[in-house]
VOPAGU-2260 file (C-alpha; in pm, 1 decimal, decimal comma):
REM VOPAGU-2260
SITE   aa  ch    i         X         Y         Z
SITE  MET   A    0    1033,0     886,9     275,2
SITE  SER   A    1    1250,8     599,8     401,6
SITE  LYS   A    2    1336,6     498,3      45,8
SITE  ILE   A    3    1443,6     851,5     -50,3
SITE  PHE   A    4    1654,9     890,3     263,9
SITE  SER   A    5    1807,7     546,3     201,6
SITE  LEU   A    6    1905,9     646,1    -152,7
SITE  ILE   A    7    2060,0     971,1     -24,6
SITE  LEU   A    8    2257,2     781,6     241,0
SITE  LEU   A    9    2375,8     519,2      -9,5
SITE  THR   A   10    2501,0     799,2    -234,2
SITE  CYS   A   11    2670,3     993,0      47,5
SITE  LEU   A   12    2823,3     681,5     202,0
SITE  SER   A   13    2940,1     530,9    -127,7
SITE  PRO   A   14    3310,2     612,6     -61,2
SITE  ILE   A   15    3290,4     432,0     275,2
SITE  LEU   A   16    3098,8     141,8     118,9
SITE  LEU   A   17    3367,8     111,0    -149,0
SITE  ILE   A   18    3649,1     113,4     108,2
SITE  VAL   A   19    3476,6    -154,8     316,4
SITE  ALA   A   20    3414,7    -366,3       3,5
SITE  ILE   A   21    3780,0    -342,0    -106,7
SITE  THR   A   22    3895,7    -427,3     245,2
SITE  ILE   A   23    3678,9    -739,8     249,6
SITE  ILE   A   24    3809,1    -847,6     -91,7
SITE  VAL   A   25    4171,9    -800,4      15,6
SITE  ASP   A   26    4107,0    -973,9     349,1
SITE  ASP   A   27    3907,9   -1278,5     234,6
SITE  GLY   A   28    3810,1   -1245,3    -131,8
SITE  PHE   A   29    3463,2   -1247,7    -280,1
SITE  PRO   A   30    3174,0   -1228,9    -211,3
SITE  VAL   A   31    3163,3    -890,4     -40,2
SITE  LEU   A   32    2799,6    -905,5      61,1
SITE  PHE   A   33    2638,2   -1169,3     275,0
SITE  ARG   A   34    2275,8   -1252,1     202,2
SITE  GLN   A   35    2057,9   -1424,0     459,8
SITE  LYS   A   36    1691,7   -1525,5     473,2
SITE  ARG   A   37    1502,8   -1326,8     737,0
SITE  MET   A   38    1146,5   -1281,0     854,2
SITE  GLY   A   39     982,3    -961,1     739,7
SITE  GLN   A   40     647,7    -797,7     799,5
SITE  ASN   A   41     369,2   -1052,0     859,1
SITE  ASN   A   42     631,4   -1328,6     871,3
SITE  ALA   A   43     711,6   -1303,4     500,8
SITE  HIS   A   44    1063,2   -1410,6     402,7
SITE  PHE   A   45    1309,9   -1168,6     247,0
SITE  TRP   A   46    1685,0   -1155,7     189,3
SITE  ILE   A   47    1879,0    -921,4     416,3
SITE  TYR   A   48    2210,7    -781,3     294,7
SITE  LYS   A   49    2517,3    -725,0     508,3
SITE  PHE   A   50    2887,3    -688,3     450,9
SITE  ARG   A   51    3046,2   -1028,6     502,1
SITE  THR   A   52    3225,6   -1054,2     836,3
SITE  MET   A   53    3251,1   -1432,8     860,5
SITE  LYS   A   54    3457,1   -1678,1     661,3
SITE  LYS   A   55    3291,3   -1833,7     357,9
SITE  ASP   A   56    3219,6   -2169,7     528,0
SITE  ALA   A   57    3053,4   -2025,5     841,4
SITE  PRO   A   58    2721,3   -2189,6     940,8
SITE  ASP   A   59    2396,6   -2000,6     871,5
SITE  ILE   A   60    2280,0   -1969,6    1233,6
SITE  ALA   A   61    2269,0   -1692,7    1490,9
SITE  THR   A   62    2623,0   -1603,0    1599,6
SITE  HIS   A   63    2549,2   -1651,7    1970,5
SITE  LEU   A   64    2465,7   -2018,6    1898,2
SITE  VAL   A   65    2813,3   -2094,9    1759,8
SITE  LYS   A   66    3044,1   -2242,0    2023,7
SITE  ASP   A   67    3350,8   -2039,3    1919,8
SITE  GLY   A   68    3209,6   -1774,7    1688,1
SITE  THR   A   69    3529,0   -1568,6    1693,5
SITE  SER   A   70    3716,4   -1837,4    1498,7
SITE  LEU   A   71    3470,7   -1791,5    1211,3
SITE  TYR   A   72    3539,7   -1420,2    1162,4
SITE  THR   A   73    3752,3   -1278,6     885,7
SITE  SER   A   74    4033,2   -1059,4    1016,2
SITE  ILE   A   75    3832,9    -740,3     941,0
SITE  GLY   A   76    3501,6    -891,9    1059,4
SITE  PRO   A   77    3517,8    -798,1    1429,1
SITE  PHE   A   78    3591,3    -434,1    1342,8
SITE  LEU   A   79    3302,0    -418,3    1096,1
SITE  ARG   A   80    3062,4    -569,2    1351,5
SITE  LYS   A   81    3188,5    -362,8    1644,2
SITE  PHE   A   82    3105,9     -37,6    1465,8
SITE  SER   A   83    2805,0    -181,9    1275,7
SITE  PHE   A   84    2960,9    -117,6     933,4
SITE  ASP   A   85    2837,6    -464,0     833,8
SITE  GLU   A   86    2479,3    -330,7     856,6
SITE  LEU   A   87    2522,0     -53,6     595,0
SITE  PRO   A   88    2404,0    -266,9     298,2
SITE  GLN   A   89    2063,6    -284,1     468,6
SITE  LEU   A   90    2006,5      55,4     310,8
SITE  ILE   A   91    1943,3    -156,9      -0,8
SITE  ASN   A   92    1675,2    -347,8     193,3
SITE  ILE   A   93    1510,5     -16,8     282,3
SITE  LEU   A   94    1529,1      94,1     -79,4
SITE  LYS   A   95    1365,0    -235,7    -186,1
SITE  GLY   A   96    1087,2    -192,5      72,4
SITE  ASP   A   97    1183,0    -495,2     284,7
SITE  MET   A   98    1283,2    -286,6     587,6
SITE  VAL   A   99    1260,2      56,9     744,8
SITE  PHE   A  100    1512,8     245,4     955,8
SITE  ILE   A  101    1339,2     180,4    1290,2
SITE  GLY   A  102    1146,4    -132,7    1384,3
SITE  PRO   A  103    1215,6    -474,6    1537,2
SITE  ARG   A  104    1524,6    -643,9    1394,0
SITE  PRO   A  105    1423,8    -916,6    1149,1
SITE  ALA   A  106    1455,2   -1266,1    1292,3
SITE  LEU   A  107    1647,6   -1537,5    1113,5
SITE  TYR   A  108    1409,2   -1764,5     924,8
SITE  ASN   A  109    1500,9   -2051,7    1160,6
SITE  GLN   A  110    1460,7   -1866,6    1493,7
SITE  ASP   A  111    1131,1   -2041,6    1559,9
SITE  ASP   A  112    1116,0   -1940,8    1928,2
SITE  LEU   A  113    1158,6   -1569,1    1852,2
SITE  ILE   A  114     915,4   -1582,4    1557,4
SITE  ALA   A  115     648,6   -1760,9    1766,5
SITE  LEU   A  116     674,2   -1515,2    2057,8
SITE  ARG   A  117     666,4   -1213,9    1826,1
SITE  THR   A  118     362,3   -1353,9    1647,1
SITE  GLN   A  119     182,0   -1406,0    1981,2
SITE  ALA   A  120     259,2   -1043,1    2072,4
SITE  GLY   A  121     152,0    -908,1    1731,3
SITE  VAL   A  122     501,2    -774,8    1654,9
SITE  GLN   A  123     509,4    -948,4    1314,8
SITE  THR   A  124     273,1    -677,1    1185,8
SITE  LEU   A  125     557,3    -423,8    1203,0
SITE  MET   A  126     806,0    -367,6     922,5
SITE  PRO   A  127    1149,9    -484,2    1043,7
SITE  GLY   A  128    1411,3    -217,3    1105,4
SITE  VAL   A  129    1784,1    -160,7    1088,5
SITE  THR   A  130    1761,5     -54,1    1452,1
SITE  GLY   A  131    1491,9     -74,1    1713,2
SITE  TRP   A  132    1391,3     -42,8    2076,9
SITE  ALA   A  133    1545,3    -382,3    2165,0
SITE  GLN   A  134    1875,2    -286,4    1997,2
SITE  VAL   A  135    1914,9      27,8    2207,0
SITE  ASN   A  136    1812,3    -155,0    2524,3
SITE  GLY   A  137    2049,2    -449,8    2522,6
SITE  ARG   A  138    2084,1    -576,1    2166,0
SITE  ASP   A  139    2252,0    -919,6    2169,7
SITE  GLU   A  140    2262,3    -926,8    2550,9
SITE  LEU   A  141    1882,6    -960,8    2578,4
SITE  SER   A  142    1713,3   -1296,5    2617,8
SITE  ILE   A  143    1457,5   -1380,5    2351,2
SITE  PRO   A  144    1158,2   -1318,8    2582,9
SITE  ASP   A  145    1305,7    -981,8    2687,3
SITE  LYS   A  146    1369,4    -890,6    2323,4
SITE  VAL   A  147    1004,7    -965,0    2242,7
SITE  LYS   A  148     892,8    -751,1    2539,7
SITE  MET   A  149    1098,2    -463,0    2397,0
SITE  ASP   A  150     950,3    -520,7    2049,6
SITE  GLU   A  151     599,3    -527,7    2197,7
SITE  TYR   A  152     669,6    -202,8    2383,3
SITE  TYR   A  153     765,6     -46,1    2051,2
SITE  LEU   A  154     449,2    -181,3    1885,3
SITE  ILE   A  155     228,2     -26,6    2155,0
SITE  ASN   A  156     419,5     302,4    2189,1
SITE  LYS   A  157     536,8     365,3    1832,4
SITE  SER   A  158     558,1     738,4    1763,0
SITE  LEU   A  159     773,5     998,5    1595,0
SITE  TRP   A  160     925,5    1091,6    1931,6
SITE  LEU   A  161    1008,3     730,4    2018,8
SITE  ASN   A  162    1167,2     687,4    1674,1
SITE  ILE   A  163    1378,0    1001,2    1727,8
SITE  LYS   A  164    1483,0     871,6    2070,4
SITE  ILE   A  165    1578,8     533,0    1919,3
SITE  LEU   A  166    1775,3     705,5    1642,9
SITE  PHE   A  167    1980,7     911,7    1889,3
SITE  MET   A  168    2030,1     615,4    2122,6
SITE  THR   A  169    2147,3     405,1    1825,3
SITE  VAL   A  170    2413,4     658,7    1730,4
SITE  PHE   A  171    2531,4     671,5    2092,4
SITE  LYS   A  172    2538,0     290,4    2127,3
SITE  VAL   A  173    2723,7     241,0    1796,7
SITE  PHE   A  174    2997,0     486,0    1894,7
SITE  LYS   A  175    3015,1     329,9    2240,9
SITE  THR   A  176    3005,2     -22,1    2083,0
SITE  GLU   A  177    2760,9    -132,2    2351,0
SITE  GLY   A  178    2571,5    -461,6    2339,5
SITE  VAL   A  179    2762,9    -611,5    2045,8
SITE  SER   A  180    2835,8    -984,0    2072,9
SITE  ASN   A  181    3127,9   -1144,5    1892,2
């Protein structure tokens, strides 16, 4: 079902995707998409796709670890991140079967502390999501242990109703631009 819905969304959003792609090209050239190694279900690696918001020579580490991350952004990058437009290519990841709409956000392959804590909590058994319980309860403002607690809560309480709640909270948080770090 996720794959079908992803394909429908990709089709419906194609004009927006094209506009974002053209804007990135005009702003900073090619490539349009950014590809990054992430941890998937059962700690298997996969490539996540995002619209590129950082300059071509930006380091491949979590943004909050960069001393002055704002200097690495393209001129359109902060806007794309603020409204989560950079996440739209993850519909391709859903279509490929690497991700689902709702689940814990996939860790970077080199976030050893997050990966270890999630593995201890059993969270690695879940398919990673575009949004999740941790994203609607603090996102980038959460410490790693708190993020894992949120992921574990989702693992234990996963249900259709919790997914619907997360979906509505995600829409609200995106429009409010809450919890986004630059």
